[in-house]
C-alpha positions in Angstrom: 137.1 70.0 88.1 134.2 68.9 90.3 132.0 71.4 92.0 132.6 71.9 95.7 130.0 70.2 97.9 127.8 72.7 99.8 127.9 72.6 103.6 125.2 70.6 105.5 122.9 73.4 106.4 120.9 71.2 108.7 123.9 70.9 111.1 124.6 73.6 113.7 127.5 75.9 112.9 129.8 74.4 115.6 129.4 70.9 114.1 130.0 72.3 110.6 133.3 73.7 111.9 134.3 70.4 113.4 133.5 68.6 110.1 135.6 71.1 108.2 138.5 70.6 110.6 138.3 66.8 110.3 138.1 67.0 106.5 141.2 69.2 106.4 143.0 66.8 108.6 142.0 63.8 106.5 143.2 65.6 103.3 146.5 66.4 105.0 147.0 62.7 106.0 146.2 61.5 102.5 148.7 63.9 101.0 151.4 62.8 103.4 150.7 59.1 102.4 150.9 60.1 98.7 154.2 61.9 99.3 155.6 58.9 101.1 154.6 56.6 98.2 156.2 59.0 95.7 159.4 59.2 97.8 159.5 55.4 98.0 159.1 55.1 94.3 161.9 57.6 93.7 164.2 55.7 96.0 163.5 52.4 94.2 164.6 54.1 91.0 164.9 51.7 88.1 164.0 48.7 90.2 160.3 49.6 89.9 159.6 48.3 93.4 157.3 50.1 95.9 156.6 49.2 99.5 153.0 47.8 99.8 152.4 48.9 103.4 151.1 45.6 104.7 150.4 45.2 108.3 152.3 42.5 110.3 149.3 40.2 110.3 148.9 40.4 106.5 152.6 39.5 105.8 153.4 36.0 104.7 156.6 34.3 104.0 157.1 33.0 100.4 158.0 29.5 101.6 155.8 28.7 104.6 157.3 26.1 107.0 154.0 25.0 108.5 151.6 23.1 106.3 148.0 22.4 106.9 145.9 19.6 105.6 143.4 20.6 102.9 
């Protein structure tokens, strides 16, 4: 297990507290995302399919109808 990182002693105490709050929030968000992925994998069951969480702009249809010249 890695050693914990010591606090930034050059920061004032109130900023250290803000950093600690932000770090705890980030860890909470990441754990929620991991829980969602695990739940999706469990729902998929034997299909071995997992949602990729692509944004709408990143999604593409498998057979595009518009073609561009190369």
